[in-house]
C-alpha beads as a LAMMPS data file, in Angstrom:
LAMMPS data file: protein, C-alpha beads

142 atoms
141 bonds

1 atom types
1 bond types

-500.0 500.0 xlo xhi
-500.0 500.0 ylo yhi
-500.0 500.0 zlo zhi

Masses

1 110.0

Atoms # bond

1 1 1 -0.012 -0.046 -0.056
2 1 1 2.846 2.476 0.669
3 1 1 4.075 2.040 -2.792
4 1 1 0.699 2.841 -4.034
5 1 1 0.293 5.925 -1.905
6 1 1 3.682 7.210 -2.913
7 1 1 3.040 6.933 -6.711
8 1 1 2.921 10.276 -8.334
9 1 1 0.415 9.223 -11.087
10 1 1 -1.901 7.538 -8.566
11 1 1 -1.702 10.803 -6.256
12 1 1 -2.638 13.010 -9.211
13 1 1 -5.477 10.619 -10.140
14 1 1 -6.642 10.361 -6.428
15 1 1 -6.751 14.093 -5.686
16 1 1 -7.682 15.852 -8.897
17 1 1 -11.256 15.943 -8.041
18 1 1 -10.762 17.218 -4.585
19 1 1 -11.197 20.848 -5.684
20 1 1 -14.618 19.893 -7.111
21 1 1 -15.542 18.325 -3.860
22 1 1 -14.423 21.362 -1.947
23 1 1 -16.391 23.674 -4.359
24 1 1 -19.621 21.616 -4.278
25 1 1 -19.693 20.285 -0.787
26 1 1 -17.574 22.898 1.104
27 1 1 -18.871 22.233 4.625
28 1 1 -18.473 18.514 4.148
29 1 1 -14.972 18.845 2.767
30 1 1 -13.955 21.226 5.611
31 1 1 -15.363 18.738 8.148
32 1 1 -13.351 15.987 6.620
33 1 1 -10.265 17.988 6.417
34 1 1 -10.422 19.257 10.195
35 1 1 -11.169 15.712 11.306
36 1 1 -8.346 14.082 9.313
37 1 1 -5.909 16.762 10.459
38 1 1 -6.889 16.291 14.235
39 1 1 -6.789 12.518 13.821
40 1 1 -3.190 12.602 12.380
41 1 1 -2.020 15.154 15.003
42 1 1 -3.309 12.996 17.783
43 1 1 -2.103 9.842 16.198
44 1 1 1.267 10.487 14.628
45 1 1 1.857 6.743 13.983
46 1 1 -0.993 6.724 11.386
47 1 1 -0.137 6.741 7.823
48 1 1 -1.455 9.888 5.719
49 1 1 -3.485 8.909 2.685
50 1 1 -2.975 11.017 -0.408
51 1 1 -1.693 14.688 -0.118
52 1 1 -4.430 17.119 -0.352
53 1 1 -7.003 14.577 0.173
54 1 1 -9.553 15.122 3.106
55 1 1 -10.459 11.395 3.029
56 1 1 -9.335 9.236 5.817
57 1 1 -9.767 5.741 3.998
58 1 1 -8.460 4.538 0.759
59 1 1 -9.629 1.328 -0.680
60 1 1 -7.824 -0.313 -3.779
61 1 1 -9.368 -3.291 -5.642
62 1 1 -6.725 -4.508 -7.844
63 1 1 -7.822 -6.989 -10.435
64 1 1 -7.417 -8.803 -12.668
65 1 1 -11.172 -8.536 -12.189
66 1 1 -12.927 -6.344 -9.432
67 1 1 -16.538 -6.721 -8.617
68 1 1 -18.417 -5.198 -5.770
69 1 1 -21.732 -6.630 -4.660
70 1 1 -24.709 -4.196 -4.237
71 1 1 -24.086 -2.273 -0.902
72 1 1 -24.611 0.869 1.064
73 1 1 -21.673 2.234 3.054
74 1 1 -23.517 2.510 6.372
75 1 1 -20.446 2.856 8.391
76 1 1 -19.467 6.116 6.652
77 1 1 -20.551 9.411 7.896
78 1 1 -24.265 10.219 7.342
79 1 1 -23.534 13.069 4.942
80 1 1 -20.648 11.148 3.412
81 1 1 -19.310 11.605 0.044
82 1 1 -17.191 8.911 -1.608
83 1 1 -14.894 9.366 -4.623
84 1 1 -14.782 6.217 -6.880
85 1 1 -12.264 6.014 -9.781
86 1 1 -12.391 2.994 -12.430
87 1 1 -8.772 1.766 -13.229
88 1 1 -7.314 -0.482 -15.573
89 1 1 -8.010 -1.395 -19.201
90 1 1 -11.452 -2.868 -20.077
91 1 1 -14.151 -2.432 -22.560
92 1 1 -16.638 -0.022 -20.689
93 1 1 -19.605 -1.302 -22.960
94 1 1 -18.946 -4.807 -21.501
95 1 1 -18.244 -4.045 -17.859
96 1 1 -17.124 -1.554 -15.443
97 1 1 -20.570 -0.026 -14.738
98 1 1 -21.642 1.943 -11.736
99 1 1 -24.977 0.414 -10.580
100 1 1 -27.404 2.519 -8.520
101 1 1 -29.940 -0.075 -7.606
102 1 1 -32.315 2.394 -5.821
103 1 1 -32.823 4.382 -9.038
104 1 1 -32.704 1.354 -11.509
105 1 1 -29.854 3.141 -13.054
106 1 1 -26.771 1.668 -14.809
107 1 1 -24.048 4.170 -15.497
108 1 1 -21.336 3.614 -18.187
109 1 1 -17.997 4.110 -16.163
110 1 1 -15.002 3.842 -18.546
111 1 1 -11.428 3.620 -17.335
112 1 1 -10.242 6.654 -15.775
113 1 1 -13.550 7.992 -14.939
114 1 1 -14.314 9.140 -11.487
115 1 1 -17.572 9.845 -9.598
116 1 1 -18.298 11.915 -6.389
117 1 1 -21.354 10.371 -4.794
118 1 1 -23.113 10.180 -1.361
119 1 1 -22.250 6.566 -0.443
120 1 1 -24.803 6.143 2.481
121 1 1 -27.823 6.987 0.389
122 1 1 -27.099 5.116 -2.731
123 1 1 -27.184 1.235 -3.103
124 1 1 -24.121 0.825 -5.308
125 1 1 -22.336 -1.862 -7.138
126 1 1 -19.420 -1.998 -9.522
127 1 1 -19.601 -4.594 -12.191
128 1 1 -16.655 -6.375 -13.895
129 1 1 -13.771 -3.847 -14.197
130 1 1 -9.931 -4.493 -13.868
131 1 1 -9.416 -2.318 -10.781
132 1 1 -11.000 0.427 -8.813
133 1 1 -10.102 2.946 -6.088
134 1 1 -12.405 4.455 -3.516
135 1 1 -11.827 7.277 -1.052
136 1 1 -14.309 7.803 1.937
137 1 1 -14.371 8.779 5.535
138 1 1 -15.616 6.516 8.395
139 1 1 -18.420 7.744 10.641
140 1 1 -16.726 6.288 13.588
141 1 1 -13.849 8.847 13.676
142 1 1 -15.925 11.891 13.766

Bonds

1 1 1 2
2 1 2 3
3 1 3 4
4 1 4 5
5 1 5 6
6 1 6 7
7 1 7 8
8 1 8 9
9 1 9 10
10 1 10 11
11 1 11 12
12 1 12 13
13 1 13 14
14 1 14 15
15 1 15 16
16 1 16 17
17 1 17 18
18 1 18 19
19 1 19 20
20 1 20 21
21 1 21 22
22 1 22 23
23 1 23 24
24 1 24 25
25 1 25 26
26 1 26 27
27 1 27 28
28 1 28 29
29 1 29 30
30 1 30 31
31 1 31 32
32 1 32 33
33 1 33 34
34 1 34 35
35 1 35 36
36 1 36 37
37 1 37 38
38 1 38 39
39 1 39 40
40 1 40 41
41 1 41 42
42 1 42 43
43 1 43 44
44 1 44 45
45 1 45 46
46 1 46 47
47 1 47 48
48 1 48 49
49 1 49 50
50 1 50 51
51 1 51 52
52 1 52 53
53 1 53 54
54 1 54 55
55 1 55 56
56 1 56 57
57 1 57 58
58 1 58 59
59 1 59 60
60 1 60 61
61 1 61 62
62 1 62 63
63 1 63 64
64 1 64 65
65 1 65 66
66 1 66 67
67 1 67 68
68 1 68 69
69 1 69 70
70 1 70 71
71 1 71 72
72 1 72 73
73 1 73 74
74 1 74 75
75 1 75 76
76 1 76 77
77 1 77 78
78 1 78 79
79 1 79 80
80 1 80 81
81 1 81 82
82 1 82 83
83 1 83 84
84 1 84 85
85 1 85 86
86 1 86 87
87 1 87 88
88 1 88 89
89 1 89 90
90 1 90 91
91 1 91 92
92 1 92 93
93 1 93 94
94 1 94 95
95 1 95 96
96 1 96 97
97 1 97 98
98 1 98 99
99 1 99 100
100 1 100 101
101 1 101 102
102 1 102 103
103 1 103 104
104 1 104 105
105 1 105 106
106 1 106 107
107 1 107 108
108 1 108 109
109 1 109 110
110 1 110 111
111 1 111 112
112 1 112 113
113 1 113 114
114 1 114 115
115 1 115 116
116 1 116 117
117 1 117 118
118 1 118 119
119 1 119 120
120 1 120 121
121 1 121 122
122 1 122 123
123 1 123 124
124 1 124 125
125 1 125 126
126 1 126 127
127 1 127 128
128 1 128 129
129 1 129 130
130 1 130 131
131 1 131 132
132 1 132 133
133 1 133 134
134 1 134 135
135 1 135 136
136 1 136 137
137 1 137 138
138 1 138 139
139 1 139 140
140 1 140 141
141 1 141 142
């Protein structure tokens, strides 16, 4: 995981939408940022996630095939935003979709595409992609 977190290309990919998150959801972003800073100051042994990222959790699903069963992230903060990125090389017409079960919606999610969504409200699944990365904040730390 250290090697992934230190990779400059992955750092860029993981943080390029942070400014959009900050612009669209400033109060949530600010809460995440302050919580993360306090957590790191009080626990210097903890590993920092990506620079500039307010998220405390990074999840990497590294293929060759990554499938997520339908779920809601009920342990995340109630106003939680989650940043999901599709990685790898795959045919987006054959897989890699973001599935929003509550809305009966299948979203084409090509490689390199990212989505910022409220992970406690949506019943989500990722279907057949090489790899994915997710960033979120657990409700237990706030």
